[in-house]
N, C-alpha and C positions, 0 to 999 in steps of 0.2 A: 373296773368294767366287768359285768357279768352277763351271761346269757341265761335268762330266767328258766328254771327247770320246767315250769308249766308250758313255756313256748317250745323248749327243746324236746320234751318228751311227749308232746301232744299227739304225734302221729307216728306209728311204729315203722311205716315203710319209708320214712324220710323223703317222701316224694310230694309233699304238699306244696306244689308250686303253681297250682291252678285253683280256681275257685270251685265251689261245690258242684257247679254245672259243667266242670271240665273246661271252662273258658275264662280267660283273664287271670290276673295274678291273685294269689292267696294272701290276704293281709297278714295273717299270722306268720307265714313263711317270709314275707318281706321284712317284717320286724326282726325275726330271728336272724336273717342274713345280714341286716344292717348292723345289728349288735355284734355279730360275729366279726364283721369287717372292722368295727371299732376296736374290738379286742385284738385283732391282728395288727392294726395300726399301733396299738399300745405296746407291742413288743419292742418298739424302738424308743420309748420314752426314757427320760433321764433317771427317774426314780426307780431304784431297784425293786421296791415293794410294788410299785405300779406295774413293772414288767412281769413280776411273779403273778400278780392278780390277773393280768391279761392272759398269761400262759394257762392259768387254772381255768379261766372262763372258756378258752378255746378247747381245752380238754373236756370240760363239761359238755360242750356242744358236740364234740366228736364221739363221745360215748353215747349220747342220747339220740343222735340222728345219723343215718347213713346218707352222706352227701358227697359221693366221690367226684362228681363233676365240679362242684364248688371248690373242693380241695385241689383237684387237678389244675384248675385255672390259677391257683395261688400257691402251688406247691413250692415254687422257687422262693417266694417271699417267706413262706413259713419255714422252710429249711434254712434259709439265711439267718432267720431269727433264732432258730434252734442251735445252729452252730455257734453263733455269737454268744448265746447264753451258756453253752458248754465251755467255750474257751475263755470268756471274760467275766462270766458271772461268778457269784459265790454259791455256797451250799444249796440254799433253797431254789435259786434260779437254775443251777446246774441240774438238780434233781427233777424239777418241773420240765426242763428242756428235754431231758432224757425220756421222760414219760410221753411227752408230746410227740417226739420222734416216732415212737412205736405206733401211736394212734394215727399218725399221718400215713404210715405204710399200711396199716390195717384198712384205712379208708381207700387208698389207691388200689389195693389188691394186686393181682399179677399183671405187671406192666413194665416196660423198659425203664420208665422213670423211677419206679421203686427200687429197681436194681441199681440204677445210677446213684440214687440217694444213698443207698447202703454203701456202695464203694467209696463215695466221697466222705462219709461220716464215720466209717469203721475205724480209721486211724485215730480220729479224735477221741472216740470212745475208749480204744485200747490205751491211749496215752493217759487219759484222765483216770481210768480204772486202776492203773499202776502207780499213780501219783500219791505217794505217802503223805504229802503236805495238804492234799485236798480233804474236804469234809468226808468223814466216814459214811455218813448217811447219803451224801451225794454219790459217793463211789458205789454204795449198795444199789442205788437207783440205776446207775450206769451199768452195773453188772446185769441187772434184770433186763435193761434195754438192749444191751449187746446180745444177750441170749435170744431175745425175741426177734430183733431185726435180722440176725443171722438166720434164725429159723425160718423167717418169713421171706427173705429176699436174697440170701446168698446162693449163688449157683456154682461158684468155683470151689474146688476142694481146698485149695490153699486158704481161701477166705474163712471157710468153716474151721479149718485146722488152727488158724491164728486165734480165733475166738476161743476155741476149746483149750488151747495151750495157755493163754493168758488167764482165763478163768481158773484153771487148775493151779496156777502160781499163787493166786489170791487165797483160795481156801486151804492150800497146803500149809499156810502159815499157822494153822490151828492143829497140825499134826503133833504128836507127842514130842517132847524135847529129848535131848540126848540122855537125860536121866530117867526117861520112861514116864515122866509126868506131863499132864496137859498144861499148856501155857495159860497164864492168867488172861482172861478175855472179858472185856467190858461188854455191856449190852449193845453198844454201837458197833464194836468189832464183830460181835456175834451176828448182828444183822448183815454186815458186809460178807462174812464167810458163808452164811446161809444163802444169801442172794447169789453169790458166785457159784456155789455148789448146785443150787436149784437151776441156774442158767446152764451150767455144764450138763446136768442131767437132761434138760430139755433138748440140748443139741445131740446127745447120744441117742435120743429116740429116733433120729434120722438115719442112724447107721446100722449096717448089718452086724451080726454077731462077731464076725472075725475082727472087725474094726474096734468094736467095744472091748473085746478081750485084750487087744493090743494097748488100749488106752487105760484099762483098769489098773489103778494104783493099789498095790497091796497094803498101803498105809491107810487107805480110805476108812476101814473100820475103826481106826484110832479116833476119828471124830465123834464116835459114840461116847467118848470120855469127856467131851467138851462140857464145861459148866453151863453153857447156854442151851436151853431147851430147843430153840429154833434150829440150832446146828445139829443137835442129836437127832431130832425128828427128820430133818432134811437128809441127813446121812443115812438113816434107816430106810427112807423111801428110795434113795438113790441105789442103795445096795439091793433092795427088792427089785427095782427096775433092771439092774445089771443081771441078777439071777434070771429074771423073766426073759430077757433078750438072749442070754447065753444058753438057756435051756431050749430055746427054739432051734439051736444048732446041735446041742448035745444035751439030751434029756437028763443025763446023770451029772451035769456040771455041779461042782461045789468048789468054793475057795479052799485053799490049803488049810486055812484057819476055820473051816466050817463049824467044827464042834465047839471051839471056843467062841465063835461068833454067835451061835445059837444060845449058848449059855449066857452071854452078855445080853442078848435080846430078851431072854426070859427074865433076867434080873430087871431090866428096864420096864418090861411089861407087868411086873408085879411090885415095882418099887414103892415102898411106903416110908421112905426116908423123911424124917420130921424136918430136916433142914430145907426141904423143898416146900413151896407153897402148895396148899391143897389143890388149887386149880391146876397148877403145873403138874402135880402128880397124876391127876385125873386125865389130863390131855396126853401125858406121856404114856400112861398105861394103855389107853385106847389106841393110840397110834402104833405102839410097838406090838400089841396083840395082832393087829392086822398085818404088820410087816413080817412078824414071825410066822404067820400062817402061810405067807408066800414062800419064804425062804426054807422053812422046815417041812410044811405040809403041801406045798405047791398049789396053793389056792390063790387065785387072782381076785382083786377087789371087784365089786360090781355095784355101781351106783347108777341110778336112773335120774336123768335131769329132764324135767318137763318144761317145755317152752311153747306157748301157743297151742297148736294142734299136734305138736310133735314131741317125741321122746328121744333123748340122746343117751345111749348106754355107754358108760365108762367101764368097760369090762377088762381093762388091763392097766398096769401102771403106766405104760406108754401113753395111753389116751388120757388117763387121769392127770398126769403131770403136764401134758400139753394143755388140758382144760384149765388146770389150776394156774398155770403161768399166764394164760390169756385173761383169766378172771382177775388176776392181780392188776392188770391195766384197764380192762373194760368195766370192772365193777358191776354196778347195777345195769349197765348197758349190754351185758353179756347175752341176755336172751334176745334182745333186738338184733344183734349181730349174728347170733345163731340162726335166727329166722330169715334174715335178709342179705347178709354179707356173703357173697359167693366165695371169697377167700376163706373165711372162717368155716363155712359149710363144707368146702372142699377138704379142709384139714381133717374133718370128722366124717368124711364120706356121706354127707347128708343129701347130696344131689342138688339139683336146682331149687331155688326158693319156691315154696308152694304158691299157687296163684292167690292174689289178694282180692278182697271184695271192694277195696278202696276205689272210688270213682276216678282217682288221679292216676291209676296204674298205667293206663295206656299212654298218658303223657310222659310218665317216668321212663318207660321203655324207649320211647322216641328220643328222648334227650340222651339216654345212656348209649344209644347207638353211636353218638359222636365219640364217646369215650372208648367204645369197643374197637374203633378203628385203630387205636393205639395198642390194642392187645392182639391184633391179627397175627403178628409174627410169633406170638406166644401161645397160639391155640393148642398146638400139640402138647406143649408142656402142661397146660391147664388141664387137659383131658386126662393125662396120666399122672397128675401131681401126687396123688396118694401113693400109688405104686412106687413112684420115683423116690418119695420120702423114705420108704422103708428099705430101699435097696441102695441108696447113695452111700458111697464109701469115701473114706478120707485117706489121702496118701500120707503115710507115716514116715 
């Protein structure tokens, strides 16, 4: 079962529920919703492949349209299916369930239901992530999901701390062995370690410098010796982020191994080793030149992302890593959510969505008022969300 892309992506504001004159149902939206309902029903079918296909179809729809009311009305059914997939499914189903969980929370935005979903599902994610008998690729997906759902919905310090600690246990398996040599790492293990480290880095973007300093493991630079490129680059970006955050509190901050670290980064930025593939060498050199500029020359990255009539400036590693993690899940739907999703816009301080010229906009606002009733108790938190993110600390 699939939701056709042409139906799913037809209208950017996700509000096509009335006809062109603002009255009566919109046939395209009716077809879209019917097929999405069929996909949701398909989450319970006996065939494992059929369940995965249904999960993929739902994810396709949630990336392509902003439909918070539709999801709110069915969030319990969706979350039951996700939890069942995580607990009883195998690799592909577990991975797809983890991805879908994040998309559900992105659709729901700031509301009590999102927080409750996180609290009920976090223990499941923590258990699966640490399960050495589970599929490595599924565990990698779960690491990414854990980082994002904690980032989006956790409000208690202990909840955030549990995610940070468990993620660190995963990627620490790639630290140097007792003999000073890096462990042998397969590509699937590398994907797991990189996902865990990326999710860990995402969560420390929420913390003040004092908390980041307390969490910083001096073994972290050892991951630069990992044979897997994804781990090396993620480690470099995480170190650049740590330097950036800690220099906000102490302009002269440097790790004890700063000189040795810069030497290693220079080697990686100029590596011409023939045993690495040409494409891998090119990607590594480009990434580490940028990382080295931050750590040695104190230059932050600056990337401009254009979407619709707006521009998002990613002028720090904090913003860049937040953007990259969301892009991992939203894919081609990132621009839509940047334009219309209040939660995503709040993360990047974009303010309220710009007015749309779509004739259905008035109807959309009217319908969303019902959903906003459930957010009333969270109004103060929504207004100060960005400031709160930067100041939140973790009890160690």
